LUMTORLUM-814390 format. One record per residue (C-alpha): residue number from 1; x, y, z. Coordinates in pm, whole numbers. Example, Ala and Ser with C-alpha at 12.3 -4.5 7.8 and 13.67 -1.06 7.14 Angstrom:
BEGIN
<torti><nr>1</nr><east>1230</east><north>-450</north><up>780</up></torti>
<torti><nr>2</nr><east>1367</east><north>-106</north><up>714</up></torti>
***
This chain:
BEGIN
<torti><nr>1</nr><east>3352</east><north>-10613</north><up>-17963</up></torti>
<torti><nr>2</nr><east>3704</east><north>-10629</north><up>-17817</up></torti>
<torti><nr>3</nr><east>3699</east><north>-10260</north><up>-17742</up></torti>
<torti><nr>4</nr><east>3364</east><north>-10300</north><up>-17568</up></torti>
<torti><nr>5</nr><east>3503</east><north>-10580</north><up>-17352</up></torti>
<torti><nr>6</nr><east>3825</east><north>-10381</north><up>-17283</up></torti>
<torti><nr>7</nr><east>3608</east><north>-10089</north><up>-17169</up></torti>
<torti><nr>8</nr><east>3389</east><north>-10324</north><up>-16964</up></torti>
<torti><nr>9</nr><east>3073</east><north>-10239</north><up>-17161</up></torti>
<torti><nr>10</nr><east>3048</east><north>-10609</north><up>-17249</up></torti>
<torti><nr>11</nr><east>3157</east><north>-10895</north><up>-17037</up></torti>
<torti><nr>12</nr><east>3396</east><north>-11162</north><up>-17156</up></torti>
<torti><nr>13</nr><east>3111</east><north>-11415</north><up>-17128</up></torti>
<torti><nr>14</nr><east>2884</east><north>-11196</north><up>-17344</up></torti>
<torti><nr>15</nr><east>3153</east><north>-11166</north><up>-17605</up></torti>
<torti><nr>16</nr><east>3153</east><north>-11538</north><up>-17676</up></torti>
<torti><nr>17</nr><east>2841</east><north>-11511</north><up>-17888</up></torti>
<torti><nr>18</nr><east>3008</east><north>-11257</north><up>-18118</up></torti>
<torti><nr>19</nr><east>3306</east><north>-11489</north><up>-18156</up></torti>
<torti><nr>20</nr><east>3063</east><north>-11760</north><up>-18265</up></torti>
<torti><nr>21</nr><east>2898</east><north>-11525</north><up>-18516</up></torti>
<torti><nr>22</nr><east>3240</east><north>-11446</north><up>-18662</up></torti>
<torti><nr>23</nr><east>3327</east><north>-11811</north><up>-18691</up></torti>
<torti><nr>24</nr><east>2994</east><north>-11890</north><up>-18861</up></torti>
<torti><nr>25</nr><east>2978</east><north>-11577</north><up>-19076</up></torti>
<torti><nr>26</nr><east>3015</east><north>-11755</north><up>-19412</up></torti>
<torti><nr>27</nr><east>2703</east><north>-11962</north><up>-19347</up></torti>
<torti><nr>28</nr><east>2513</east><north>-11672</north><up>-19182</up></torti>
<torti><nr>29</nr><east>2572</east><north>-11409</north><up>-19449</up></torti>
<torti><nr>30</nr><east>2344</east><north>-11554</north><up>-19717</up></torti>
<torti><nr>31</nr><east>2432</east><north>-11593</north><up>-20081</up></torti>
<torti><nr>32</nr><east>2722</east><north>-11390</north><up>-20213</up></torti>
<torti><nr>33</nr><east>2652</east><north>-11075</north><up>-20404</up></torti>
<torti><nr>34</nr><east>2864</east><north>-10784</north><up>-20523</up></torti>
<torti><nr>35</nr><east>2915</east><north>-10480</north><up>-20299</up></torti>
<torti><nr>36</nr><east>2649</east><north>-10212</north><up>-20325</up></torti>
<torti><nr>37</nr><east>2671</east><north>-9837</north><up>-20263</up></torti>
<torti><nr>38</nr><east>2537</east><north>-9785</north><up>-19912</up></torti>
<torti><nr>39</nr><east>2420</east><north>-9475</north><up>-19742</up></torti>
<torti><nr>40</nr><east>2608</east><north>-9611</north><up>-19439</up></torti>
<torti><nr>41</nr><east>2415</east><north>-9428</north><up>-19166</up></torti>
<torti><nr>42</nr><east>2061</east><north>-9487</north><up>-19269</up></torti>
<torti><nr>43</nr><east>1859</east><north>-9451</north><up>-18956</up></torti>
<torti><nr>44</nr><east>1527</east><north>-9268</north><up>-18936</up></torti>
<torti><nr>45</nr><east>1699</east><north>-8942</north><up>-18826</up></torti>
<torti><nr>46</nr><east>1873</east><north>-8931</north><up>-19160</up></torti>
<torti><nr>47</nr><east>1543</east><north>-8957</north><up>-19361</up></torti>
<torti><nr>48</nr><east>1359</east><north>-8632</north><up>-19408</up></torti>
<torti><nr>49</nr><east>991</east><north>-8653</north><up>-19507</up></torti>
<torti><nr>50</nr><east>758</east><north>-8414</north><up>-19686</up></torti>
<torti><nr>51</nr><east>402</east><north>-8483</north><up>-19794</up></torti>
<torti><nr>52</nr><east>519</east><north>-8620</north><up>-20128</up></torti>
<torti><nr>53</nr><east>881</east><north>-8724</north><up>-20094</up></torti>
<torti><nr>54</nr><east>1168</east><north>-8836</north><up>-19879</up></torti>
<torti><nr>55</nr><east>1534</east><north>-8727</north><up>-19874</up></torti>
<torti><nr>56</nr><east>1835</east><north>-8911</north><up>-19740</up></torti>
<torti><nr>57</nr><east>2080</east><north>-8689</north><up>-19559</up></torti>
<torti><nr>58</nr><east>2417</east><north>-8718</north><up>-19381</up></torti>
<torti><nr>59</nr><east>2551</east><north>-9021</north><up>-19567</up></torti>
<torti><nr>60</nr><east>2858</east><north>-9217</north><up>-19473</up></torti>
<torti><nr>61</nr><east>2869</east><north>-9368</north><up>-19821</up></torti>
<torti><nr>62</nr><east>3071</east><north>-9682</north><up>-19880</up></torti>
<torti><nr>63</nr><east>3049</east><north>-10020</north><up>-20049</up></torti>
<torti><nr>64</nr><east>2900</east><north>-10308</north><up>-19860</up></torti>
<torti><nr>65</nr><east>2609</east><north>-10551</north><up>-19839</up></torti>
<torti><nr>66</nr><east>2281</east><north>-10388</north><up>-19942</up></torti>
<torti><nr>67</nr><east>2091</east><north>-10558</north><up>-19659</up></torti>
<torti><nr>68</nr><east>2288</east><north>-10339</north><up>-19412</up></torti>
<torti><nr>69</nr><east>2107</east><north>-10014</north><up>-19488</up></torti>
<torti><nr>70</nr><east>1766</east><north>-10190</north><up>-19458</up></torti>
<torti><nr>71</nr><east>1870</east><north>-10344</north><up>-19128</up></torti>
<torti><nr>72</nr><east>1978</east><north>-10007</north><up>-18991</up></torti>
<torti><nr>73</nr><east>1645</east><north>-9858</north><up>-19084</up></torti>
<torti><nr>74</nr><east>1478</east><north>-10132</north><up>-18880</up></torti>
<torti><nr>75</nr><east>1709</east><north>-10093</north><up>-18586</up></torti>
<torti><nr>76</nr><east>1579</east><north>-9767</north><up>-18453</up></torti>
<torti><nr>77</nr><east>1246</east><north>-9768</north><up>-18636</up></torti>
<torti><nr>78</nr><east>1157</east><north>-9576</north><up>-18945</up></torti>
<torti><nr>79</nr><east>820</east><north>-9448</north><up>-19072</up></torti>
<torti><nr>80</nr><east>688</east><north>-9637</north><up>-19372</up></torti>
<torti><nr>81</nr><east>948</east><north>-9908</north><up>-19326</up></torti>
<torti><nr>82</nr><east>746</east><north>-10187</north><up>-19487</up></torti>
<torti><nr>83</nr><east>675</east><north>-9962</north><up>-19787</up></torti>
<torti><nr>84</nr><east>1040</east><north>-9879</north><up>-19818</up></torti>
<torti><nr>85</nr><east>1137</east><north>-10244</north><up>-19800</up></torti>
<torti><nr>86</nr><east>874</east><north>-10347</north><up>-20052</up></torti>
<torti><nr>87</nr><east>988</east><north>-10083</north><up>-20298</up></torti>
<torti><nr>88</nr><east>1348</east><north>-10179</north><up>-20249</up></torti>
<torti><nr>89</nr><east>1272</east><north>-10550</north><up>-20307</up></torti>
<torti><nr>90</nr><east>1065</east><north>-10465</north><up>-20607</up></torti>
<torti><nr>91</nr><east>1340</east><north>-10256</north><up>-20768</up></torti>
<torti><nr>92</nr><east>1622</east><north>-10497</north><up>-20678</up></torti>
<torti><nr>93</nr><east>1500</east><north>-10825</north><up>-20528</up></torti>
<torti><nr>94</nr><east>1659</east><north>-10933</north><up>-20205</up></torti>
<torti><nr>95</nr><east>1797</east><north>-11281</north><up>-20155</up></torti>
<torti><nr>96</nr><east>1569</east><north>-11535</north><up>-19984</up></torti>
<torti><nr>97</nr><east>1609</east><north>-11519</north><up>-19605</up></torti>
<torti><nr>98</nr><east>1702</east><north>-11150</north><up>-19593</up></torti>
<torti><nr>99</nr><east>1461</east><north>-11076</north><up>-19308</up></torti>
<torti><nr>100</nr><east>1631</east><north>-11346</north><up>-19102</up></torti>
<torti><nr>101</nr><east>1967</east><north>-11173</north><up>-19156</up></torti>
<torti><nr>102</nr><east>1850</east><north>-10838</north><up>-19020</up></torti>
<torti><nr>103</nr><east>2007</east><north>-10905</north><up>-18675</up></torti>
<torti><nr>104</nr><east>2334</east><north>-11002</north><up>-18837</up></torti>
<torti><nr>105</nr><east>2350</east><north>-10665</north><up>-19021</up></torti>
<torti><nr>106</nr><east>2257</east><north>-10478</north><up>-18698</up></torti>
<torti><nr>107</nr><east>2555</east><north>-10613</north><up>-18505</up></torti>
<torti><nr>108</nr><east>2810</east><north>-10356</north><up>-18622</up></torti>
<torti><nr>109</nr><east>2594</east><north>-10044</north><up>-18539</up></torti>
<torti><nr>110</nr><east>2488</east><north>-10199</north><up>-18212</up></torti>
<torti><nr>111</nr><east>2845</east><north>-10276</north><up>-18106</up></torti>
<torti><nr>112</nr><east>2946</east><north>-9924</north><up>-18214</up></torti>
<torti><nr>113</nr><east>2673</east><north>-9790</north><up>-17983</up></torti>
<torti><nr>114</nr><east>2804</east><north>-10009</north><up>-17700</up></torti>
<torti><nr>115</nr><east>3151</east><north>-9863</north><up>-17745</up></torti>
<torti><nr>116</nr><east>3028</east><north>-9504</north><up>-17783</up></torti>
<torti><nr>117</nr><east>2741</east><north>-9495</north><up>-17536</up></torti>
<torti><nr>118</nr><east>2818</east><north>-9779</north><up>-17299</up></torti>
<torti><nr>119</nr><east>2648</east><north>-10071</north><up>-17144</up></torti>
<torti><nr>120</nr><east>2296</east><north>-9948</north><up>-17230</up></torti>
<torti><nr>121</nr><east>2316</east><north>-10112</north><up>-17573</up></torti>
<torti><nr>122</nr><east>2490</east><north>-10435</north><up>-17458</up></torti>
<torti><nr>123</nr><east>2179</east><north>-10645</north><up>-17406</up></torti>
<torti><nr>124</nr><east>2038</east><north>-10548</north><up>-17748</up></torti>
<torti><nr>125</nr><east>2365</east><north>-10630</north><up>-17916</up></torti>
<torti><nr>126</nr><east>2391</east><north>-10969</north><up>-17746</up></torti>
<torti><nr>127</nr><east>2029</east><north>-11045</north><up>-17834</up></torti>
<torti><nr>128</nr><east>2094</east><north>-10959</north><up>-18200</up></torti>
<torti><nr>129</nr><east>2398</east><north>-11188</north><up>-18207</up></torti>
<torti><nr>130</nr><east>2188</east><north>-11476</north><up>-18065</up></torti>
<torti><nr>131</nr><east>1916</east><north>-11402</north><up>-18318</up></torti>
<torti><nr>132</nr><east>2166</east><north>-11407</north><up>-18604</up></torti>
<torti><nr>133</nr><east>2283</east><north>-11752</north><up>-18494</up></torti>
<torti><nr>134</nr><east>1926</east><north>-11884</north><up>-18464</up></torti>
<torti><nr>135</nr><east>1847</east><north>-11764</north><up>-18818</up></torti>
<torti><nr>136</nr><east>2099</east><north>-11991</north><up>-18975</up></torti>
***
């Protein structure tokens, strides 16, 4: 966020909502859970489909909150997203309120896009920060 402000891709006024999210993060993050192995770059372009299967490619694997990969799939759209979410929840149930936390988990990739690609992602990032705060 600070880099986006320094590069003038976000205004100082817009950055205030991200500061509020950071301040309120403990209450916004949901119940604690251990880190999970994440794909780390799980957007629809990194899911290859055949008639009978899907493959995940180009991982940026790391440990983190498991809701992050699901939120990234939702960010740019993914075929069969509801089926993927249902199967995930069936295999490893998600904490209550996980859908409300999707915008919170989208903040990092959105801010990265603001820094890399510029102002075009700023409104979406600010909207996600406001949505994260409303979900609490």
